[in-house]
All heavy atoms as an XYZ file, in Angstrom:
719
protein
N     196.852     25.776    -76.905
C     197.022     26.907    -77.803
C     198.030     27.907    -77.229
O     198.934     28.366    -77.931
C     195.661     27.560    -78.048
C     195.715     28.819    -78.877
C     196.058     28.764    -80.220
C     195.409     30.045    -78.326
C     196.112     29.906    -80.985
C     195.445     31.200    -79.081
C     195.798     31.131    -80.420
N     197.874     28.231    -75.953
C     198.770     29.190    -75.318
C     200.192     28.637    -75.270
O     201.160     29.363    -75.527
C     198.277     29.572    -73.901
C     199.274     30.446    -73.184
C     196.935     30.274    -73.987
N     200.329     27.363    -74.964
C     201.652     26.740    -74.912
C     202.378     26.813    -76.246
O     203.576     27.124    -76.297
N     201.652     26.556    -77.313
C     202.243     26.644    -78.654
C     202.668     28.080    -78.943
O     203.756     28.327    -79.473
C     201.259     26.124    -79.727
C     201.761     26.418    -81.127
C     201.017     24.635    -79.550
N     201.819     29.041    -78.596
C     202.165     30.449    -78.815
C     203.414     30.847    -78.035
O     204.268     31.583    -78.546
C     201.003     31.356    -78.398
C     199.821     31.447    -79.335
C     198.755     32.379    -78.748
C     200.237     31.933    -80.704
N     203.534     30.363    -76.813
C     204.704     30.691    -75.992
C     205.976     30.128    -76.620
O     206.982     30.830    -76.750
C     204.520     30.175    -74.545
C     203.444     30.999    -73.843
C     205.836     30.223    -73.769
C     202.981     30.419    -72.515
N     205.920     28.869    -77.039
C     207.094     28.240    -77.663
C     207.475     28.977    -78.946
O     208.648     29.272    -79.185
C     206.830     26.745    -77.928
C     207.925     26.137    -78.794
C     206.714     25.987    -76.614
N     206.490     29.301    -79.768
C     206.759     30.023    -81.014
C     207.332     31.403    -80.728
O     208.287     31.849    -81.385
C     205.484     30.115    -81.886
C     205.662     31.082    -83.037
C     205.093     28.742    -82.401
N     206.785     32.098    -79.742
C     207.281     33.439    -79.395
C     208.735     33.386    -78.956
O     209.554     34.208    -79.377
C     206.409     34.046    -78.297
N     209.080     32.431    -78.123
C     210.451     32.321    -77.619
C     211.412     31.899    -78.726
O     212.447     32.535    -78.937
C     210.515     31.350    -76.417
C     209.772     31.962    -75.227
C     211.968     31.026    -76.050
C     209.571     31.006    -74.061
N     211.069     30.842    -79.456
C     211.968     30.351    -80.497
C     212.142     31.348    -81.637
O     213.245     31.490    -82.172
C     211.471     29.007    -81.039
C     211.606     27.823    -80.093
C     211.058     26.550    -80.735
C     213.063     27.626    -79.689
N     211.076     32.043    -82.001
C     211.203     32.993    -83.108
C     212.145     34.139    -82.748
O     212.914     34.600    -83.590
C     209.837     33.525    -83.532
O     209.234     34.261    -82.496
N     212.124     34.589    -81.500
C     213.045     35.649    -81.091
C     214.474     35.116    -80.972
O     215.416     35.764    -81.430
C     212.617     36.258    -79.756
C     211.279     36.955    -79.794
C     211.356     38.274    -80.504
C     210.024     38.974    -80.595
N     209.447     39.418    -79.368
N     214.624     33.948    -80.353
C     215.967     33.374    -80.219
C     216.600     33.134    -81.582
O     217.749     33.514    -81.826
C     215.910     32.050    -79.444
C     215.826     32.130    -77.938
C     215.583     30.735    -77.353
C     217.085     32.722    -77.358
N     215.857     32.514    -82.468
C     216.398     32.153    -83.783
C     216.525     33.391    -84.679
O     217.573     33.624    -85.288
C     215.540     31.070    -84.449
C     215.643     29.763    -83.637
C     215.967     30.838    -85.898
C     214.623     28.715    -84.016
N     215.467     34.176    -84.757
C     215.483     35.334    -85.643
C     216.521     36.374    -85.259
O     217.333     36.793    -86.080
N     216.506     36.780    -84.009
C     217.457     37.799    -83.560
C     218.869     37.222    -83.452
O     219.849     37.898    -83.761
C     217.022     38.384    -82.223
S     215.445     39.247    -82.339
N     218.947     35.973    -83.026
C     220.255     35.326    -82.950
C     220.894     35.175    -84.317
O     222.094     35.405    -84.490
N     220.104     34.829    -85.320
C     220.629     34.698    -86.680
C     221.089     36.050    -87.205
O     222.149     36.151    -87.843
C     219.566     34.099    -87.607
N     220.314     37.080    -86.917
C     220.722     38.423    -87.328
C     222.046     38.828    -86.696
O     222.903     39.428    -87.349
N     222.217     38.496    -85.432
C     223.473     38.806    -84.745
C     224.632     38.022    -85.349
O     225.727     38.562    -85.539
C     223.342     38.497    -83.253
N     224.395     36.757    -85.683
C     225.462     35.950    -86.276
C     225.851     36.472    -87.659
O     227.032     36.479    -88.016
C     225.037     34.481    -86.353
C     225.015     33.823    -84.986
S     224.506     32.108    -85.043
C     225.896     31.385    -85.879
N     224.868     36.919    -88.411
C     225.153     37.470    -89.743
C     226.059     38.700    -89.632
O     226.906     38.933    -90.493
C     223.835     37.816    -90.480
C     223.137     36.533    -90.890
C     224.075     38.717    -91.680
C     221.718     36.733    -91.399
N     225.880     39.458    -88.561
C     226.698     40.661    -88.391
C     228.027     40.387    -87.699
O     228.774     41.322    -87.428
C     225.927     41.746    -87.616
O     225.588     41.252    -86.325
C     224.690     42.178    -88.365
N     228.323     39.125    -87.404
C     229.642     38.771    -86.898
C     229.732     38.307    -85.458
O     230.820     38.001    -84.984
N     228.628     38.242    -84.741
C     228.685     37.755    -83.365
C     228.860     36.244    -83.346
O     228.390     35.537    -84.238
C     227.397     38.112    -82.612
C     227.323     39.546    -82.176
C     226.805     40.516    -83.016
C     227.777     39.922    -80.922
C     226.738     41.842    -82.619
C     227.706     41.252    -80.512
C     227.187     42.204    -81.362
N     229.538     35.753    -82.330
C     229.670     34.313    -82.140
C     228.349     33.750    -81.642
O     227.497     34.485    -81.159
C     230.797     34.015    -81.159
C     232.132     34.463    -81.703
C     233.253     34.089    -80.786
C     234.520     34.641    -81.402
N     235.657     33.843    -81.213
N     228.178     32.436    -81.726
C     226.882     31.800    -81.447
C     226.396     32.085    -80.029
O     225.215     32.353    -79.822
C     226.923     30.291    -81.753
C     225.510     29.732    -81.734
C     227.826     29.550    -80.784
C     225.361     28.395    -82.414
N     227.269     32.042    -79.060
C     226.829     32.271    -77.683
C     226.379     33.717    -77.477
O     225.366     33.985    -76.841
C     227.933     31.911    -76.708
C     227.459     31.931    -75.279
C     228.482     31.324    -74.371
N     227.947     31.303    -73.031
C     228.191     30.362    -72.168
N     228.947     29.351    -72.502
N     227.693     30.416    -70.958
N     227.120     34.666    -78.031
C     226.726     36.071    -77.945
C     225.431     36.312    -78.713
O     224.581     37.093    -78.280
C     227.838     36.961    -78.497
O     228.994     36.865    -77.694
N     225.274     35.640    -79.838
C     224.034     35.758    -80.607
C     222.856     35.209    -79.806
O     221.756     35.762    -79.852
C     224.165     35.022    -81.935
N     223.076     34.139    -79.049
C     222.023     33.583    -78.197
C     221.642     34.565    -77.092
O     220.466     34.667    -76.728
C     222.474     32.253    -77.601
N     222.618     35.294    -76.578
C     222.333     36.317    -75.560
C     221.453     37.411    -76.163
O     220.463     37.837    -75.557
C     223.641     36.918    -74.998
C     223.355     38.138    -74.133
C     224.411     35.880    -74.214
N     221.799     37.845    -77.353
C     221.011     38.885    -78.013
C     219.598     38.377    -78.283
O     218.612     39.062    -78.004
C     221.704     39.342    -79.312
C     222.999     40.078    -78.957
C     220.772     40.221    -80.150
C     223.910     40.326    -80.125
N     219.474     37.176    -78.798
C     218.152     36.596    -79.062
C     217.329     36.440    -77.802
O     216.141     36.771    -77.781
N     217.949     35.970    -76.725
C     217.198     35.783    -75.482
C     216.813     37.121    -74.865
O     215.766     37.244    -74.232
C     217.981     34.925    -74.485
O     219.197     35.534    -74.130
N     217.628     38.151    -75.073
C     217.275     39.472    -74.582
C     216.060     40.057    -75.285
O     215.344     40.890    -74.736
N     215.809     39.602    -76.495
C     214.669     40.095    -77.263
C     213.376     39.333    -76.971
O     212.304     39.759    -77.396
C     214.982     40.020    -78.759
C     216.089     40.960    -79.196
S     215.735     42.685    -78.858
C     214.426     42.984    -80.016
N     213.454     38.241    -76.256
C     212.275     37.413    -75.990
C     211.160     38.207    -75.315
O     209.981     38.039    -75.633
C     212.649     36.157    -75.161
C     211.419     35.444    -74.638
C     213.481     35.205    -76.008
N     211.504     39.098    -74.417
C     210.489     39.838    -73.659
C     209.830     40.956    -74.448
O     208.943     41.621    -73.938
C     211.116     40.414    -72.393
N     210.218     41.169    -75.667
C     209.698     42.292    -76.445
C     208.339     41.932    -77.048
O     208.197     41.777    -78.244
C     210.684     42.668    -77.559
C     212.089     42.939    -77.090
C     212.209     44.110    -76.196
N     211.729     45.287    -76.918
C     211.607     46.467    -76.378
N     211.888     46.640    -75.124
N     211.169     47.480    -77.069
N     207.313     41.857    -76.216
C     205.991     41.471    -76.675
C     204.946     42.562    -76.618
O     203.779     42.326    -76.909
N     205.372     43.770    -76.269
C     204.382     44.833    -76.108
C     203.701     45.204    -77.418
O     202.526     45.562    -77.422
C     204.987     46.073    -75.441
C     206.041     46.797    -76.240
C     207.426     46.185    -76.133
O     207.638     45.268    -75.348
O     208.301     46.649    -76.874
N     204.389     45.093    -78.524
C     203.760     45.402    -79.809
C     202.641     44.398    -80.098
O     201.555     44.767    -80.536
C     204.800     45.421    -80.950
C     204.131     45.576    -82.300
C     205.810     46.530    -80.728
N     202.903     43.132    -79.815
C     201.869     42.116    -79.982
C     200.665     42.379    -79.107
O     199.517     42.163    -79.511
N     200.922     42.866    -77.911
C     199.834     43.195    -76.989
C     199.012     44.371    -77.517
O     197.774     44.361    -77.444
C     200.411     43.512    -75.604
C     199.430     43.599    -74.457
C     198.631     42.323    -74.331
C     200.192     43.868    -73.169
N     199.674     45.353    -78.069
C     198.961     46.502    -78.645
C     198.118     46.057    -79.834
O     196.944     46.438    -79.960
C     199.961     47.604    -79.052
C     200.595     48.213    -77.801
C     199.293     48.678    -79.914
C     201.808     49.084    -78.080
N     198.696     45.236    -80.703
C     197.957     44.737    -81.870
C     196.767     43.895    -81.421
O     195.663     44.014    -81.974
C     198.891     43.939    -82.809
C     198.106     43.222    -83.891
C     199.929     44.860    -83.429
N     196.967     43.053    -80.410
C     195.865     42.236    -79.900
C     194.766     43.119    -79.315
O     193.570     42.848    -79.495
C     196.377     41.255    -78.844
N     195.151     44.193    -78.623
C     194.161     45.123    -78.071
C     193.342     45.783    -79.162
O     192.113     45.915    -79.046
N     194.007     46.180    -80.233
C     193.289     46.777    -81.359
C     192.372     45.743    -82.010
O     191.227     46.047    -82.358
C     194.286     47.359    -82.381
C     195.004     48.570    -81.767
C     193.585     47.748    -83.679
C     196.188     49.058    -82.581
N     192.873     44.518    -82.161
C     192.055     43.447    -82.744
C     190.828     43.153    -81.913
O     189.733     42.940    -82.451
N     190.978     43.154    -80.596
C     189.839     42.925    -79.703
C     188.845     44.077    -79.806
O     187.632     43.858    -79.919
C     190.322     42.775    -78.257
C     189.254     42.534    -77.204
C     188.579     41.180    -77.429
C     189.857     42.600    -75.810
N     189.349     45.281    -79.801
C     188.502     46.471    -79.871
C     187.683     46.505    -81.165
O     186.523     46.903    -81.166
C     189.399     47.710    -79.794
C     188.670     49.029    -79.839
C     189.658     50.172    -79.770
O     190.280     50.356    -78.702
O     189.815     50.865    -80.792
N     188.286     46.052    -82.252
C     187.597     46.084    -83.556
C     186.841     44.807    -83.870
O     186.294     44.652    -84.959
C     188.598     46.378    -84.656
C     189.193     47.767    -84.498
C     190.005     48.181    -85.641
N     190.512     49.530    -85.400
C     191.405     50.129    -86.145
N     191.893     49.500    -87.201
N     191.797     51.337    -85.859
N     186.844     43.874    -82.942
C     186.095     42.636    -83.129
C     186.774     41.611    -84.021
O     186.140     40.664    -84.482
N     188.067     41.766    -84.265
C     188.802     40.834    -85.122
C     189.225     39.577    -84.375
O     189.443     38.529    -84.993
C     190.023     41.529    -85.727
C     189.716     42.755    -86.592
C     191.002     43.473    -86.977
C     188.920     42.341    -87.819
N     189.401     39.688    -83.057
C     189.710     38.528    -82.220
C     188.759     38.538    -81.034
O     188.185     39.565    -80.680
C     191.185     38.535    -81.730
C     191.481     39.750    -80.850
C     192.147     38.440    -82.892
C     192.831     39.721    -80.172
N     188.615     37.371    -80.421
C     187.722     37.294    -79.258
C     188.528     37.382    -77.965
O     189.754     37.501    -77.975
C     186.875     36.019    -79.314
C     187.701     34.743    -79.304
O     188.914     34.796    -79.008
O     187.132     33.673    -79.584
N     187.822     37.317    -76.845
C     188.466     37.426    -75.532
C     189.466     36.312    -75.273
O     190.472     36.536    -74.593
C     187.417     37.451    -74.418
C     186.735     38.801    -74.305
O     187.313     39.821    -74.636
N     185.489     38.787    -73.848
N     189.205     35.108    -75.793
C     190.124     33.990    -75.570
C     191.476     34.242    -76.221
O     192.520     33.983    -75.629
C     189.521     32.690    -76.086
C     188.381     32.179    -75.225
C     187.810     30.895    -75.777
O     187.684     30.742    -76.993
N     187.480     29.985    -74.895
N     191.477     34.730    -77.440
C     192.739     35.013    -78.137
C     193.464     36.171    -77.455
O     194.689     36.140    -77.290
C     192.490     35.308    -79.633
C     193.770     35.720    -80.341
C     191.870     34.095    -80.323
N     192.722     37.184    -77.041
C     193.338     38.313    -76.338
C     193.964     37.848    -75.021
O     195.085     38.246    -74.690
C     192.306     39.410    -76.085
C     192.892     40.621    -75.432
C     193.725     41.471    -76.137
C     192.605     40.911    -74.107
C     194.284     42.587    -75.532
C     193.154     42.035    -73.498
C     193.990     42.875    -74.214
N     193.256     37.007    -74.295
C     193.795     36.465    -73.044
C     195.062     35.661    -73.307
O     196.040     35.759    -72.563
C     192.742     35.594    -72.336
O     191.583     36.396    -72.081
C     193.270     35.030    -71.031
N     195.065     34.871    -74.375
C     196.261     34.106    -74.737
C     197.427     35.044    -75.022
O     198.566     34.781    -74.603
C     195.975     33.232    -75.953
N     197.173     36.150    -75.702
C     198.230     37.122    -75.995
C     198.802     37.718    -74.710
O     200.020     37.875    -74.580
C     197.701     38.228    -76.904
N     197.937     38.029    -73.764
C     198.398     38.570    -72.485
C     199.263     37.551    -71.749
O     200.324     37.888    -71.217
C     197.203     38.997    -71.606
C     196.513     40.207    -72.224
C     197.649     39.298    -70.176
C     195.228     40.596    -71.554
N     198.840     36.307    -71.741
C     199.609     35.254    -71.064
C     200.977     35.083    -71.720
O     201.994     34.944    -71.037
C     198.815     33.928    -71.038
C     197.592     34.086    -70.137
C     199.694     32.773    -70.581
C     196.598     32.936    -70.232
N     201.019     35.101    -73.045
C     202.290     34.959    -73.760
C     203.230     36.106    -73.397
O     204.415     35.887    -73.131
C     202.067     34.883    -75.291
C     203.378     35.010    -76.038
C     201.372     33.586    -75.665
N     202.730     37.330    -73.368
C     203.567     38.480    -73.012
C     204.091     38.330    -71.584
O     205.278     38.567    -71.326
C     202.785     39.802    -73.184
C     203.533     40.964    -72.564
C     202.501     40.062    -74.654
N     203.244     37.926    -70.656
C     203.682     37.748    -69.270
C     204.741     36.656    -69.136
O     205.768     36.849    -68.481
C     202.485     37.432    -68.371
C     201.508     38.582    -68.124
C     200.279     38.084    -67.375
C     202.190     39.700    -67.366
N     204.485     35.509    -69.756
C     205.423     34.384    -69.645
C     206.761     34.731    -70.290
O     207.822     34.452    -69.725
C     204.824     33.092    -70.246
C     205.864     31.993    -70.352
C     203.647     32.623    -69.402
N     206.738     35.343    -71.474
C     208.007     35.678    -72.126
C     208.779     36.737    -71.334
O     210.005     36.715    -71.318
C     207.793     36.142    -73.578
O     206.895     37.248    -73.616
C     207.276     35.011    -74.447
N     208.075     37.614    -70.661
C     208.747     38.603    -69.815
C     209.404     37.924    -68.618
O     210.531     38.266    -68.234
C     207.742     39.673    -69.338
O     207.191     40.319    -70.489
C     208.401     40.695    -68.430
N     208.736     36.943    -68.042
C     209.259     36.235    -66.870
C     210.406     35.296    -67.237
O     211.354     35.135    -66.471
C     208.118     35.461    -66.166
C     207.146     36.463    -65.535
C     208.657     34.493    -65.122
C     205.840     35.845    -65.067
N     210.364     34.695    -68.420
C     211.365     33.708    -68.806
C     212.662     34.356    -69.317
O     213.711     33.705    -69.342
C     210.788     32.717    -69.850
C     210.743     33.303    -71.232
C     211.559     31.423    -69.856
N     212.630     35.629    -69.675
C     213.813     36.279    -70.239
C     215.006     36.329    -69.276
O     216.112     35.961    -69.675
C     213.462     37.679    -70.762
O     212.496     37.540    -71.804
C     214.679     38.399    -71.296
N     214.862     36.759    -68.025
C     216.033     36.783    -67.136
C     216.716     35.420    -66.953
O     217.948     35.344    -67.035
C     215.483     37.330    -65.816
C     214.308     38.159    -66.233
C     213.699     37.413    -67.391
N     215.970     34.313    -66.743
C     216.661     33.026    -66.651
C     217.376     32.636    -67.951
O     218.461     32.048    -67.914
C     215.550     32.027    -66.322
C     214.459     32.834    -65.728
C     214.553     34.176    -66.377
N     216.787     32.965    -69.099
C     217.456     32.674    -70.370
C     218.753     33.467    -70.484
O     219.788     32.933    -70.897
C     216.552     33.031    -71.553
C     215.528     32.002    -71.990
C     214.643     32.574    -73.095
C     216.199     30.735    -72.458
N     218.703     34.743    -70.124
C     219.913     35.557    -70.169
C     220.975     35.015    -69.228
O     222.153     34.937    -69.581
C     219.581     37.011    -69.811
C     218.907     37.814    -70.910
C     218.382     39.135    -70.364
C     219.851     38.043    -72.063
N     220.563     34.638    -68.039
C     221.517     34.076    -67.077
C     222.147     32.801    -67.631
O     223.356     32.584    -67.505
C     220.823     33.787    -65.741
C     221.797     33.274    -64.683
C     221.170     33.167    -63.308
N     220.989     34.517    -62.778
C     219.822     35.007    -62.376
N     218.741     34.267    -62.425
N     219.740     36.222    -61.899
N     221.344     31.961    -68.278
C     221.845     30.717    -68.854
C     222.933     30.983    -69.890
O     223.986     30.351    -69.879
C     220.684     29.953    -69.507
C     221.045     28.703    -70.295
C     221.427     27.581    -69.340
C     219.884     28.282    -71.171
N     222.688     31.934    -70.785
C     223.640     32.199    -71.855
C     224.797     33.095    -71.433
O     225.829     33.121    -72.088
C     222.925     32.807    -73.066
C     222.019     31.837    -73.754
C     220.666     32.101    -73.868
C     222.503     30.657    -74.280
C     219.816     31.213    -74.503
C     221.668     29.753    -74.912
C     220.325     30.033    -75.022
N     224.630     33.846    -70.355
C     225.686     34.749    -69.909
C     226.613     34.144    -68.866
O     227.634     34.751    -68.546
C     225.074     36.036    -69.337
C     224.580     37.036    -70.356
C     223.836     38.177    -69.664
C     225.720     37.588    -71.180
N     226.296     32.996    -68.325
C     227.130     32.390    -67.291
C     228.572     32.263    -67.758
O     228.866     31.575    -68.728
C     226.597     31.015    -66.897
C     225.659     31.069    -65.735
C     225.231     29.683    -65.287
O     225.814     28.679    -65.738
O     224.299     29.621    -64.489
N     229.466     32.962    -67.071
C     230.891     32.853    -67.360
C     231.299     33.403    -68.707
O     232.375     33.092    -69.191
N     230.487     34.208    -69.302
C     230.789     34.704    -70.653
C     230.510     36.203    -70.731
O     229.486     36.677    -70.280
C     229.903     33.962    -71.659
C     230.154     34.310    -73.087
C     231.362     33.624    -73.678
O     231.860     32.667    -73.072
O     231.798     34.049    -74.737
N     231.403     36.912    -71.321
C     231.163     38.327    -71.611
C     230.674     38.423    -73.047
O     231.117     37.672    -73.908
C     232.437     39.141    -71.467
C     232.886     39.274    -70.042
C     233.969     40.281    -69.959
N     233.626     41.113    -68.819
C     234.151     42.266    -68.587
N     235.025     42.771    -69.408
N     233.805     42.963    -67.536
N     229.787     39.365    -73.294
C     229.277     39.583    -74.636
C     230.411     40.068    -75.526
O     231.086     41.026    -75.220
C     228.151     40.619    -74.602
C     227.332     40.772    -75.868
C     226.599     39.466    -76.181
C     226.328     41.878    -75.696
N     230.637     39.342    -76.622
C     231.731     39.681    -77.519
C     231.183     40.301    -78.788
O     230.501     39.650    -79.564
C     232.533     38.418    -77.856
C     233.210     37.822    -76.659
C     233.926     36.540    -76.998
C     234.487     35.933    -75.737
N     234.529     34.509    -75.775
N     231.494     41.560    -78.974
C     231.052     42.257    -80.177
C     231.976     41.862    -81.328
O     233.133     41.496    -81.128
C     231.110     43.754    -79.963
N     231.463     41.937    -82.551
C     232.327     41.624    -83.688
C     233.406     42.681    -83.816
O     233.245     43.813    -83.361
C     231.369     41.662    -84.876
C     230.239     42.540    -84.439
C     230.141     42.330    -82.948
N     234.542     42.314    -84.421
C     235.596     43.315    -84.591
C     235.107     44.461    -85.462
O     234.357     44.256    -86.409
C     236.729     42.539    -85.258
C     236.129     41.277    -85.755
C     234.874     41.039    -84.990
N     235.516     45.659    -85.109
C     235.091     46.814    -85.895
C     236.105     47.096    -86.980
O     237.289     46.826    -86.833
C     234.936     48.056    -85.002
O     236.171     48.302    -84.350
C     233.857     47.859    -83.969
N     235.630     47.638    -88.080
C     236.501     48.012    -89.180
C     236.855     49.480    -89.039
O     236.004     50.310    -88.717
C     235.804     47.784    -90.512
C     235.494     46.328    -90.745
C     234.847     46.165    -92.081
N     234.479     44.763    -92.247
C     233.565     44.348    -93.074
N     232.910     45.194    -93.822
N     233.302     43.073    -93.177
N     238.093     49.794    -89.295
C     238.517     51.194    -89.218
C     237.880     51.971    -90.375
O     237.853     51.507    -91.512
C     240.034     51.277    -89.296
N     237.342     53.122    -90.027
C     236.719     53.960    -91.059
C     237.814     54.752    -91.769
O     238.719     55.267    -91.153
C     235.691     54.904    -90.434
C     234.485     54.180    -89.902
S     233.261     55.294    -89.190
C     232.937     56.389    -90.525
N     237.670     54.828    -93.058
C     238.622     55.615    -93.843
C     238.134     57.055    -93.894
O     236.978     57.305    -94.155
C     238.768     55.032    -95.244
C     239.380     53.654    -95.237
C     239.537     53.115    -96.625
C     240.143     51.730    -96.559
N     240.286     51.136    -97.856
N     238.999     57.964    -93.610
C     238.639     59.362    -93.514
C     238.779     60.066    -94.766
O     238.311     60.739    -95.458
C-alpha cells in the first residue's frame, strides 16, 4: 500500500507539474525539473491526514503510510533534481514584451 502511494505521489507531481510547465512554454527537461522539485511538497497531505486521524476518518495505519510517503518523497527529491539538472540550466520560456 505504501509503495503504491509513493509511486502515485511522485508520478502525479512529475506529470502534473511538468505538464503545467510545458503548457506555459518550458521544454520537456526543464518541465521535468519543475515537476521533480514539486515532489517533496507533501506537507498539505500530512496536515489533511492529521485532521483525518483526529476526527476518526482514517486509522493509524493510513496515517503512518502518509508520514512514510512524505518522508520518502522529501528524500527522493534531491536525487531527482540532480538527475534532471545534470549539465542543464533551467530554461524559462521566452517572455513577451508588454505593450505600454
